[in-house]
C-alpha positions as CSV (number, residue, x, y, z in Angstrom):
1,X,-11.5,-15.0,-10.0
2,X,-8.5,-13.2,-8.7
3,X,-9.5,-11.5,-5.5
4,X,-7.1,-8.6,-5.9
5,X,-8.5,-7.4,-9.1
6,X,-10.3,-4.0,-9.6
7,X,-13.2,-5.8,-11.6
8,X,-13.6,-8.4,-9.0
9,X,-13.9,-5.8,-6.2
10,X,-16.4,-3.9,-8.1
11,X,-18.5,-6.9,-8.7
12,X,-18.4,-7.9,-4.9
13,X,-19.3,-4.5,-4.0
14,X,-22.3,-4.3,-6.5
15,X,-23.5,-7.8,-5.4
16,X,-23.2,-7.6,-1.8
17,X,-23.9,-3.9,-0.8
18,X,-24.4,-4.7,2.8
19,X,-21.0,-6.3,3.5
20,X,-17.9,-4.2,3.7
21,X,-15.6,-5.1,0.8
22,X,-12.1,-3.9,1.1
23,X,-10.1,-3.8,-2.2
24,X,-6.8,-6.0,-1.4
25,X,-4.3,-3.0,-2.5
26,X,-4.4,0.7,-2.4
27,X,-4.1,0.5,-6.4
28,X,-7.7,-0.4,-6.2
29,X,-8.6,2.2,-3.5
30,X,-10.2,5.1,-5.5
31,X,-12.3,2.8,-7.8
32,X,-13.5,0.9,-4.6
33,X,-14.3,4.1,-2.7
34,X,-16.5,5.1,-5.8
35,X,-18.5,1.8,-5.5
36,X,-18.8,2.1,-1.6
37,X,-15.6,0.4,-0.1
38,X,-14.8,1.8,3.1
39,X,-11.1,1.3,2.9
40,X,-8.3,-1.3,1.6
41,X,-6.7,-4.2,3.1
42,X,-2.6,-4.1,2.4
43,X,0.4,-5.1,3.8
44,X,2.0,-1.7,2.8
45,X,-0.7,0.0,5.0
46,X,1.7,-0.8,7.9
47,X,4.0,2.0,6.3
48,X,1.8,4.5,5.0
49,X,-1.7,4.2,6.8
50,X,-2.0,7.9,7.4
51,X,-1.5,8.8,4.0
52,X,-4.3,5.8,3.0
53,X,-6.6,7.4,5.5
54,X,-5.9,10.9,4.0
55,X,-6.8,9.6,0.6
56,X,-10.1,8.0,2.1
57,X,-10.8,11.3,3.9
58,X,-10.1,14.0,1.2
59,X,-13.1,14.8,-1.0
60,X,-12.9,14.0,-4.7
61,X,-10.7,16.4,-6.7
62,X,-7.0,17.5,-7.4
63,X,-5.8,17.1,-3.7
64,X,-7.3,13.7,-3.4
65,X,-5.6,12.7,-6.9
66,X,-2.2,13.9,-5.6
67,X,-2.4,12.0,-2.6
68,X,-3.6,8.8,-4.5
69,X,-0.4,9.2,-6.8
70,X,1.8,9.3,-3.9
71,X,0.0,6.5,-2.3
72,X,0.4,4.2,-5.4
73,X,3.8,5.1,-6.0
74,X,4.8,4.0,-2.4
75,X,3.0,0.9,-3.1
76,X,5.0,0.5,-6.4
77,X,8.3,1.0,-4.7
78,X,7.7,-1.9,-2.2
79,X,6.3,-4.0,-5.1
80,X,9.6,-4.2,-6.7
81,X,11.0,-6.2,-3.8
82,X,9.8,-9.2,-1.8
83,X,7.0,-7.0,0.1
84,X,7.3,-8.3,3.6
85,X,11.1,-8.0,3.7
86,X,11.0,-4.5,2.2
87,X,8.6,-3.4,4.6
88,X,10.8,-4.8,7.5
89,X,13.6,-3.2,6.0
90,X,11.9,0.2,5.9
91,X,10.6,0.1,9.3
92,X,14.1,-0.8,10.5
93,X,15.4,2.5,9.1
94,X,12.4,4.6,10.1
95,X,12.5,3.3,13.6
96,X,16.2,3.0,14.2
97,X,15.6,-0.8,15.3
98,X,17.7,-3.2,13.2
99,X,15.8,-6.0,14.6
100,X,12.8,-5.1,12.4
101,X,14.8,-6.5,9.6
102,X,14.1,-10.1,11.0
103,X,12.1,-12.2,8.7
104,X,11.1,-16.0,9.2
105,X,11.9,-18.5,6.7
106,X,11.3,-19.0,3.9
107,X,11.7,-15.2,3.8
108,X,15.2,-13.6,3.5
109,X,15.8,-10.2,4.8
110,X,16.2,-7.4,2.1
111,X,19.9,-7.0,1.0
112,X,21.4,-3.8,2.0
113,X,21.7,-2.9,-2.0
114,X,18.0,-3.7,-2.5
115,X,17.3,-1.6,0.7
116,X,18.9,1.5,-0.5
117,X,17.2,1.0,-3.7
118,X,14.0,0.8,-1.8
119,X,14.6,3.9,0.4
120,X,15.7,5.9,-2.8
121,X,12.3,5.1,-4.4
122,X,10.4,5.7,-1.3
123,X,12.0,9.1,-1.0
124,X,11.1,10.1,-4.5
125,X,7.5,8.9,-4.0
126,X,7.1,10.7,-0.8
127,X,8.4,13.9,-2.3
128,X,5.4,14.2,-4.9
């Protein structure tokens, strides 16, 4: 079973209600919350933890849906690239510290062209 699917997470939440089961991506956060998950575990939470927290804390309704669409769009922007180098590229840009682009082998830094594409996608996602 793939541990990163909504069905598997839902099954685990149903079978083990005494445990804190966290979906492995923000893509599965809303269905997980509906079944009792306390949040999600995601590499991209390093970029948008405040937004994910807002989705968790906002009551069900149009505002939560809007925030969730933004959250998933940010996730999708990162998924178009190797996620860890993309996260490091975005953090380097956000912090102004180019050392953040450093990755360990076998990973390779995100190219400048891919980084510009990422930043453009993130800007679009964040403006929703």
